[in-house]
C-alpha positions as CSV (number, residue, x, y, z in Angstrom):
1,M,12.4,-11.2,-96.8
2,D,9.0,-9.6,-96.6
3,G,9.8,-7.4,-93.5
4,K,7.1,-9.1,-91.3
5,P,8.3,-9.7,-87.8
6,R,8.5,-13.1,-86.4
7,G,5.1,-14.2,-85.1
8,G,3.3,-11.4,-87.0
9,F,2.1,-8.1,-85.7
10,R,-0.1,-9.5,-83.0
11,S,1.5,-10.4,-79.7
12,D,0.1,-11.6,-76.4
13,E,3.0,-10.3,-74.4
14,G,2.0,-7.6,-71.7
15,M,3.9,-4.9,-69.8
16,S,7.0,-6.1,-68.1
17,V,7.2,-6.3,-64.3
18,L,9.6,-3.3,-64.3
19,E,7.1,-1.1,-66.1
20,I,4.3,-2.0,-63.6
21,V,6.5,-1.2,-60.7
22,V,7.5,2.2,-62.1
23,A,3.8,3.0,-62.9
24,A,2.8,2.0,-59.3
25,F,5.5,4.3,-57.8
26,I,4.3,7.2,-59.9
27,M,0.7,6.7,-58.9
28,F,1.7,6.4,-55.2
29,F,3.6,9.7,-55.3
30,V,0.7,11.5,-57.1
31,L,-1.9,10.2,-54.6
32,T,0.2,11.1,-51.6
33,A,0.6,14.7,-52.8
34,V,-3.2,15.0,-53.5
35,L,-4.2,13.5,-50.1
36,G,-1.7,15.7,-48.3
37,L,-3.1,18.8,-50.0
38,T,-6.7,17.8,-49.1
39,W,-5.7,17.2,-45.5
40,A,-4.0,20.5,-45.2
41,T,-7.0,22.3,-46.7
42,T,-9.4,20.6,-44.3
43,R,-7.1,21.3,-41.4
44,M,-6.9,25.0,-42.2
45,S,-10.7,25.2,-42.4
46,I,-11.1,23.6,-39.0
47,D,-8.5,25.9,-37.5
48,A,-10.2,28.9,-38.9
49,K,-13.5,27.7,-37.5
50,Q,-12.0,27.1,-34.1
51,R,-10.4,30.5,-34.0
52,N,-13.6,32.1,-35.1
53,V,-15.5,30.4,-32.3
54,M,-12.9,31.7,-29.8
55,T,-13.1,35.3,-31.2
56,N,-16.9,35.3,-30.8
57,V,-16.8,33.8,-27.3
58,I,-14.2,36.2,-26.0
59,S,-16.0,39.2,-27.5
60,S,-19.2,38.1,-25.9
61,Q,-17.5,37.7,-22.5
62,M,-16.0,41.2,-22.7
63,E,-19.3,42.8,-23.7
64,Y,-21.0,41.1,-20.8
65,V,-18.4,42.5,-18.4
66,R,-18.7,46.0,-19.9
67,S,-22.5,45.8,-19.4
68,L,-22.2,45.4,-15.6
69,D,-22.4,48.2,-13.1
70,F,-18.9,49.1,-12.1
71,E,-19.3,47.8,-8.5
72,K,-20.5,44.4,-9.8
73,V,-17.4,43.8,-12.0
74,Q,-16.0,41.3,-9.5
75,L,-15.7,37.6,-9.3
76,V,-18.6,35.6,-7.8
77,G,-18.2,35.3,-4.1
78,T,-16.5,38.7,-3.7
79,G,-18.9,41.4,-2.7
80,E,-21.5,42.1,-5.4
81,G,-19.5,40.3,-8.0
82,L,-21.4,38.7,-11.0
83,I,-18.5,37.2,-12.9
84,A,-17.7,33.5,-12.7
85,P,-14.0,32.9,-12.3
86,V,-14.2,29.7,-14.6
87,R,-16.9,28.8,-16.9
88,V,-17.0,25.9,-19.4
89,I,-19.3,25.9,-22.5
90,Q,-19.7,23.8,-25.6
91,V,-19.7,25.8,-28.9
92,E,-19.9,24.0,-32.3
93,G,-18.3,20.8,-30.9
94,F,-15.5,22.6,-29.1
95,K,-15.1,22.7,-25.4
96,V,-14.3,26.3,-24.4
97,T,-13.0,27.1,-20.9
98,I,-13.4,30.8,-20.0
99,T,-11.2,32.0,-17.2
100,T,-11.7,35.6,-16.0
101,A,-9.5,37.5,-13.5
102,V,-10.5,40.9,-12.0
103,S,-8.1,43.2,-10.1
104,A,-8.3,46.7,-8.8
105,A,-5.9,49.3,-10.3
106,S,-5.0,52.9,-9.4
107,G,-7.2,55.8,-10.4
108,G,-10.5,54.0,-9.6
109,T,-10.2,51.5,-12.4
110,K,-10.5,47.7,-12.6
111,E,-8.4,45.5,-14.8
112,V,-10.1,42.5,-16.4
113,L,-8.2,39.6,-18.1
114,V,-10.2,37.0,-20.0
115,T,-8.4,33.8,-21.1
116,L,-10.0,31.2,-23.4
117,T,-8.9,27.6,-24.0
118,S,-10.5,25.6,-26.8
119,E,-10.3,21.8,-26.9
120,R,-11.6,19.0,-29.1
121,A,-10.6,15.4,-29.6
122,G,-8.2,15.1,-32.5
123,Y,-7.6,18.9,-32.7
124,E,-4.9,21.2,-31.4
125,T,-5.7,23.0,-28.1
126,I,-5.7,26.7,-28.6
127,T,-5.4,29.4,-25.9
128,T,-5.9,33.1,-26.2
129,S,-6.3,36.1,-23.9
130,Q,-7.8,39.6,-24.0
131,F,-7.3,42.5,-21.5
132,M,-9.3,45.6,-20.7
133,A,-9.4,48.4,-18.1
134,L,-12.7,49.7,-16.8
135,R,-13.3,53.1,-15.2
136,D,-16.2,54.0,-12.9
137,K,-18.1,56.5,-15.1
138,D,-20.6,57.4,-12.3
139,A,-17.7,58.3,-10.0
140,I,-16.2,60.5,-12.7
141,T,-19.5,62.2,-13.2
142,K,-19.9,62.8,-9.5
143,I,-16.4,64.1,-9.2
144,V,-16.9,66.6,-12.0
145,K,-20.3,67.6,-10.7
146,N,-19.1,68.1,-7.1
147,Q,-16.3,70.4,-8.4
148,G,-19.0,73.0,-9.4
149,P,-20.9,75.3,-7.2
150,T,-24.0,74.2,-5.3
151,V,-27.1,76.2,-6.5
152,E,-30.5,76.3,-4.9
153,F,-33.6,78.4,-5.0
154,T,-34.6,80.2,-1.9
155,S,-38.1,80.6,-0.3
156,A,-38.5,84.0,-2.1
157,T,-39.1,82.1,-5.4
158,P,-42.6,80.9,-6.2
159,A,-43.2,77.1,-6.2
160,E,-42.7,74.9,-9.3
161,D,-45.6,75.3,-11.9
162,T,-46.9,78.6,-10.5
163,V,-48.7,80.8,-12.9
164,V,-46.8,84.1,-13.1
165,Y,-47.3,87.4,-14.9
166,S,-46.0,91.0,-15.0
167,N,-47.9,92.3,-12.0
168,F,-47.9,89.0,-10.2
169,T,-47.5,89.2,-6.4
170,Y,-45.8,86.6,-4.3
171,P,-46.3,86.4,-1.5
172,A,-49.4,88.6,-1.2
173,G,-48.6,92.3,-1.3
174,T,-45.2,92.0,-2.9
175,S,-43.9,91.7,-6.4
176,L,-42.6,88.6,-8.3
177,W,-39.2,87.8,-7.0
178,I,-36.7,85.1,-8.0
179,G,-34.3,84.2,-5.1
180,A,-31.4,81.8,-5.2
181,K,-28.1,81.0,-3.5
182,A,-24.8,79.6,-4.8
183,T,-22.0,78.1,-2.7
184,A,-18.6,77.4,-4.1
185,N,-17.0,74.0,-3.5
186,G,-13.3,73.5,-2.9
187,E,-10.5,75.3,-1.1
188,D,-10.1,78.9,-2.1
189,V,-12.8,78.6,-4.7
190,K,-15.3,81.5,-5.1
191,I,-18.4,82.4,-7.1
192,A,-17.2,84.4,-10.1
193,E,-20.5,84.9,-11.9
194,F,-24.1,84.6,-10.8
195,N,-26.9,85.0,-13.4
196,Y,-30.7,84.4,-13.8
197,Y,-32.1,83.4,-17.3
198,C,-35.4,82.6,-19.0
199,S,-35.8,81.6,-22.6
200,G,-32.1,82.3,-23.2
201,S,-32.5,85.9,-22.0
202,I,-31.0,87.4,-18.8
203,L,-33.9,88.4,-16.4
204,R,-34.8,92.1,-16.3
205,D,-36.9,94.0,-13.8
206,G,-38.6,96.1,-16.5
207,T,-39.8,96.3,-20.1
208,T,-36.8,98.2,-21.6
209,V,-33.2,97.4,-22.4
210,N,-32.2,99.9,-19.7
211,S,-33.9,97.8,-17.0
212,A,-31.8,96.3,-14.3
213,V,-30.5,92.7,-15.1
214,A,-30.0,89.7,-12.9
215,A,-26.3,89.4,-13.4
216,W,-23.6,89.7,-10.8
217,T,-19.8,89.1,-10.3
218,P,-19.6,88.6,-6.6
219,N,-16.2,86.9,-6.2
220,V,-17.2,85.4,-2.8
221,P,-17.5,81.8,-1.6
222,V,-21.3,82.2,-1.0
223,V,-23.7,84.5,-2.7
224,E,-27.5,84.9,-2.3
225,K,-29.6,87.3,-4.5
226,T,-33.3,88.2,-4.8
227,F,-34.4,89.8,-8.0
228,R,-37.6,91.5,-9.1
229,W,-38.6,89.9,-12.4
230,D,-41.0,91.5,-14.9
231,T,-42.3,88.7,-17.2
232,K,-43.0,91.3,-19.9
233,Q,-39.3,92.0,-20.3
234,V,-37.4,92.5,-23.5
235,N,-34.1,90.9,-24.7
236,D,-30.9,92.8,-25.6
237,Q,-32.4,93.8,-28.9
238,G,-35.5,95.3,-27.3
239,Q,-37.8,92.6,-28.5
240,L,-40.3,90.8,-26.3
241,A,-38.3,88.0,-24.7
242,I,-40.8,85.8,-22.7
243,A,-43.8,84.3,-24.5
244,D,-46.8,83.0,-22.7
245,G,-46.8,79.3,-21.8
246,W,-44.5,77.0,-19.9
247,Q,-41.1,78.7,-19.3
248,T,-38.1,77.7,-17.3
249,V,-36.1,80.1,-15.1
250,R,-32.5,79.0,-14.8
251,V,-30.1,80.2,-12.0
252,E,-26.5,79.7,-13.2
253,A,-23.3,80.0,-11.1
254,T,-19.7,79.9,-12.4
255,D,-16.9,79.5,-9.9
256,S,-13.4,80.8,-10.1
257,K,-12.2,77.6,-11.8
258,S,-14.7,78.2,-14.7
259,V,-16.9,75.3,-13.6
260,K,-20.7,76.0,-14.1
261,S,-23.7,74.7,-12.2
262,F,-27.3,75.6,-12.5
263,K,-30.8,75.0,-11.1
264,D,-34.1,75.1,-13.1
265,R,-37.7,75.9,-12.0
266,R,-40.7,75.8,-14.4
267,F,-43.5,78.4,-14.4
268,Y,-46.5,79.2,-16.5
269,V,-46.2,82.7,-17.9
270,D,-49.6,84.3,-18.5
271,N,-49.3,88.0,-19.5
272,Y,-51.8,88.0,-22.5
273,A,-55.1,86.6,-23.6
274,P,-54.8,83.5,-25.8
275,G,-55.5,83.4,-29.5
276,S,-58.9,82.5,-30.9
277,P,-59.8,78.8,-31.5
278,G,-61.3,77.5,-34.8
279,A,-65.0,77.3,-35.3
280,A,-66.7,74.3,-33.6
281,A,-68.0,71.6,-35.9
282,G,-70.1,68.6,-34.9
283,E,-69.7,64.9,-35.8
284,V,-73.2,63.5,-35.2
285,A,-73.3,60.0,-33.6
286,N,-77.0,59.5,-33.2
287,D,-80.2,61.3,-32.3
288,T,-78.9,62.9,-29.1
289,E,-75.1,62.7,-29.1
290,T,-72.6,64.8,-31.1
291,R,-68.8,65.0,-30.8
292,V,-68.0,68.7,-31.3
293,S,-64.4,69.7,-31.9
294,W,-62.4,72.8,-33.1
295,T,-58.9,73.8,-34.0
296,P,-57.0,74.5,-30.7
297,A,-56.1,78.0,-29.7
298,M,-52.5,78.9,-28.8
299,D,-51.5,80.7,-25.6
300,G,-48.0,81.8,-26.5
301,T,-45.9,78.7,-27.1
302,V,-48.5,76.1,-26.0
303,E,-52.2,75.2,-26.5
304,T,-54.4,77.4,-24.3
305,W,-55.2,76.3,-20.8
306,G,-58.9,75.6,-21.5
307,Y,-62.1,76.7,-23.3
308,N,-65.5,78.2,-22.5
309,I,-68.4,76.9,-24.7
310,W,-72.0,77.9,-25.0
311,I,-74.6,75.6,-26.7
312,K,-77.5,77.2,-28.7
313,R,-80.5,75.5,-30.4
314,Y,-82.6,76.7,-33.3
315,D,-86.4,76.7,-32.7
316,L,-89.3,76.3,-35.1
317,A,-89.4,80.0,-35.6
318,G,-85.7,80.0,-36.8
319,A,-84.5,81.8,-33.6
320,L,-81.5,80.7,-31.6
321,I,-82.3,79.6,-28.0
322,A,-79.5,79.6,-25.4
323,V,-79.2,76.1,-24.0
324,T,-76.2,77.1,-21.9
325,P,-76.8,80.3,-19.8
326,A,-74.7,83.2,-21.1
327,G,-73.1,83.8,-17.7
328,A,-72.4,80.1,-17.1
329,P,-70.3,78.6,-19.9
330,I,-69.4,74.9,-20.0
331,L,-65.7,74.5,-19.2
332,T,-63.5,72.0,-21.0
333,D,-59.8,71.4,-21.0
334,S,-59.5,70.0,-24.5
335,A,-60.5,71.2,-28.0
336,A,-63.5,68.8,-28.1
337,Y,-66.8,68.3,-26.3
338,V,-69.4,65.5,-26.4
339,H,-72.8,67.2,-26.6
340,V,-75.7,65.0,-25.4
341,S,-78.9,66.8,-26.2
342,G,-81.7,64.4,-25.5
343,V,-83.7,65.9,-28.4
344,P,-83.7,64.0,-31.7
345,F,-83.7,65.8,-35.1
346,S,-82.6,69.2,-33.6
347,R,-80.3,71.8,-34.9
348,Y,-77.5,73.2,-32.6
349,L,-74.4,75.2,-32.7
350,I,-71.6,75.8,-30.1
351,D,-69.8,79.1,-29.5
352,V,-66.2,78.6,-28.3
353,Q,-63.8,80.9,-26.4
354,A,-60.2,80.2,-25.4
355,R,-59.3,80.7,-21.7
356,S,-55.9,81.2,-20.0
357,P,-55.0,80.2,-16.5
358,R,-55.7,83.7,-15.3
359,L,-59.1,83.5,-17.0
360,M,-58.1,86.0,-19.7
361,V,-60.2,85.1,-22.8
362,S,-60.1,85.3,-26.6
363,A,-63.0,86.5,-28.7
364,V,-66.0,84.3,-28.9
365,V,-66.0,82.2,-32.1
366,P,-69.4,81.1,-33.4
367,G,-69.6,77.4,-34.5
368,S,-71.0,75.6,-37.5
369,A,-74.6,74.4,-37.1
370,Y,-75.2,70.6,-36.9
371,V,-78.3,68.4,-36.8
372,T,-78.9,65.4,-34.6
373,R,-80.5,62.4,-36.3
374,P,-84.2,61.6,-36.3
375,R,-85.4,58.6,-34.4
376,A,-87.6,55.9,-36.0
377,S,-90.0,53.7,-34.0
378,G,-92.6,51.2,-35.0
379,T,-94.7,48.1,-34.3
380,S,-95.4,44.9,-36.1
381,R,-98.1,42.2,-35.7
382,T,-98.2,38.9,-37.5
383,V,-101.4,36.9,-37.9
384,Y,-101.2,33.3,-39.1
385,S,-104.0,31.5,-41.0
386,G,-104.4,28.2,-42.9
387,K,-102.8,24.9,-42.1
388,N,-99.8,22.8,-43.1
389,A,-98.4,23.8,-46.5
390,A,-101.2,26.4,-47.0
391,R,-100.4,28.2,-43.8
392,K,-99.6,31.9,-44.4
393,A,-98.5,34.9,-42.4
394,D,-99.9,38.5,-42.7
395,T,-97.6,41.0,-41.0
396,T,-98.7,44.6,-40.5
397,V,-95.9,47.1,-40.0
398,S,-96.5,50.6,-38.8
399,L,-93.6,53.1,-38.6
400,T,-93.2,56.7,-37.5
401,V,-90.2,59.1,-37.3
402,T,-89.5,62.3,-35.3
403,T,-89.9,65.6,-37.1
404,P,-87.4,68.5,-37.0
405,T,-87.6,70.9,-34.0
406,F,-86.1,73.7,-36.1
407,K,-87.5,75.8,-39.0
408,T,-87.0,74.4,-42.5
409,T,-87.7,76.1,-45.9
410,A,-90.1,73.3,-46.8
411,T,-91.5,70.1,-45.4
412,P,-88.8,67.5,-45.2
413,V,-89.0,64.5,-47.6
414,Y,-89.0,61.1,-45.9
415,D,-88.1,57.8,-47.6
416,V,-88.3,54.3,-46.1
417,Y,-85.5,51.8,-46.4
418,R,-86.0,48.1,-45.9
419,G,-83.8,45.0,-45.9
420,L,-83.3,41.5,-44.5
421,T,-80.3,42.6,-42.5
422,P,-79.5,45.9,-40.7
423,T,-76.6,46.5,-43.1
424,S,-78.3,45.7,-46.4
425,L,-81.2,48.1,-46.4
426,T,-82.3,49.6,-49.8
427,L,-84.9,52.2,-50.8
428,F,-88.3,50.7,-50.4
429,K,-90.8,53.6,-50.4
430,A,-90.0,57.1,-51.6
431,N,-91.8,60.1,-50.1
432,S,-93.4,58.0,-47.5
433,G,-94.2,60.8,-45.0
434,T,-93.5,60.5,-41.3
435,A,-96.0,57.6,-40.9
436,F,-95.8,54.5,-43.0
437,T,-97.8,51.2,-42.9
438,E,-97.5,48.1,-45.0
439,V,-98.9,44.6,-44.9
440,I,-96.6,41.7,-45.9
441,T,-98.2,38.4,-46.9
442,K,-96.1,35.3,-47.2
443,T,-97.0,31.6,-47.3
444,V,-94.8,30.1,-44.6
445,G,-96.0,26.5,-44.4
446,K,-96.4,24.5,-41.3
447,N,-93.4,25.8,-39.3
448,G,-92.3,28.9,-41.2
449,T,-92.1,32.5,-40.0
450,P,-92.2,35.9,-41.8
451,D,-89.1,37.4,-43.4
452,P,-87.0,39.3,-40.7
453,Y,-87.4,42.8,-42.2
454,Y,-85.5,45.8,-40.8
455,Y,-86.4,49.5,-41.5
456,R,-85.0,53.0,-41.3
457,Y,-85.9,56.5,-42.6
458,R,-84.0,58.9,-44.7
459,A,-84.9,62.6,-44.3
460,T,-84.0,65.3,-46.9
461,F,-84.4,68.8,-45.7
462,T,-83.2,72.4,-45.9
463,P,-82.9,74.3,-42.6
464,T,-83.7,78.0,-42.8
465,G,-80.5,79.9,-43.5
466,G,-78.7,76.6,-44.4
467,S,-78.2,74.3,-47.3
468,Q,-79.9,71.0,-48.1
469,Q,-78.9,68.0,-45.9
470,V,-79.7,64.3,-45.8
471,V,-79.7,62.4,-42.5
472,F,-80.7,58.8,-41.7
473,S,-82.6,57.6,-38.7
474,N,-81.8,54.6,-36.6
475,V,-82.4,51.0,-37.8
476,I,-85.3,49.1,-36.1
477,G,-86.5,45.6,-36.5
478,P,-87.0,42.8,-37.2
479,V,-90.8,42.2,-37.6
480,S,-92.7,40.1,-35.1
481,V,-93.0,36.3,-35.5
482,L,-95.5,35.7,-32.7
483,D,-99.1,34.9,-33.6
484,N,-101.3,38.0,-33.3
485,V,-99.1,39.8,-30.8
486,L,-98.4,43.5,-31.3
487,E,-94.7,44.1,-30.7
488,S,-92.5,47.2,-30.7
489,M,-89.7,47.0,-33.2
490,A,-86.4,47.4,-31.3
491,H,-83.6,49.9,-32.0
492,V,-80.8,47.9,-33.7
493,Q,-78.1,50.4,-34.7
494,W,-77.4,53.9,-36.0
């Protein structure tokens, strides 16, 4: 025997029917397990999404209810109610029914129950609820407030925003008095303490620590006191207690239940002259207008009430001429003033003085000199000659500029700037003098016109007693395009 099986090593026989059946059963069980796991995972994801939707919706409904005024936390149709008893919305494919119930409870509260039902075809219907109790915060505040004393100022006290000071008289012929009244609220309740304060210090009727103070322990249901107040008082350490500026006087009452109430009234305290402002400096806008400003002065805790200003101008002899009469200053409320002079190329300065409500004043502070800008003017005439392509334009331009009205150490140097647009001017003629003339010739052809030139002056000068400065005039132009017509060149910009 050669050990070779019958029929050889090749065989066309396949798997038996039994083997196929066993393999199919194994495959069925594996697929069933996998599909079941997939379905369970998908179902869990959907349930989580559904519950997340419900959590968001119920939180939103509760926040809406909390945002309402207490008296409007009612169902629609009951008084001022703004809450729908049943509301149906669609959220991410789920039909969500919101049912809200509101009921009154003891202690001035309301109980709110919100119930949600979430439905969707092919999914489980889920219901959840949330409860909360709301209390009327305004009512609580009112109750607490009403438990304290009633405090009010009496007619002896000056009106709100009155300017007061140490020797103030109100009404005329009397001293500064603060009057107030406190009434206890509640059965067998009395006023235990009654005090007047300003800037955290008890009011005093003098300028030493031994002066009488506005503090009482009356122990009666109703108390009314009038106190002479000296605004130059000191605190318990003997230091000045009340600074100039806006101050608040507080009347405070404490009842026998240790509940406090108070009443405030604001005054402007003006015992002393304000501090000095900074020197005025000018920001020149054009030939006649300058914005002058200075560092504000302080009057105690606040910027001073106002300012007095005097305008002066330097003349050709170098002397200062008063533009504003010495006894009649210009009054301004802010630390700035727009000076419109009407005189081009002039040198000014402004003296400033701070002013309090009682017209007490600081020292006069001289300002820094400033120079308004020169004004340029001019004419142009264009004469055309020739025909067709040989036609040309001859434009004669004549310019002048104002000279300084103040003394300088030397004659100012003037330079002419020229350009085709108001914003692209470049130096054209150095040391031109105050009068400048040029003739511009251009072949313009049959329908052409001259170039639209614009002009301005630059002045370099040194005022007597000052340093060298450079200022520019206004821009004028463009040149005329009419045939043989003398035209003034218009002001364009600064």
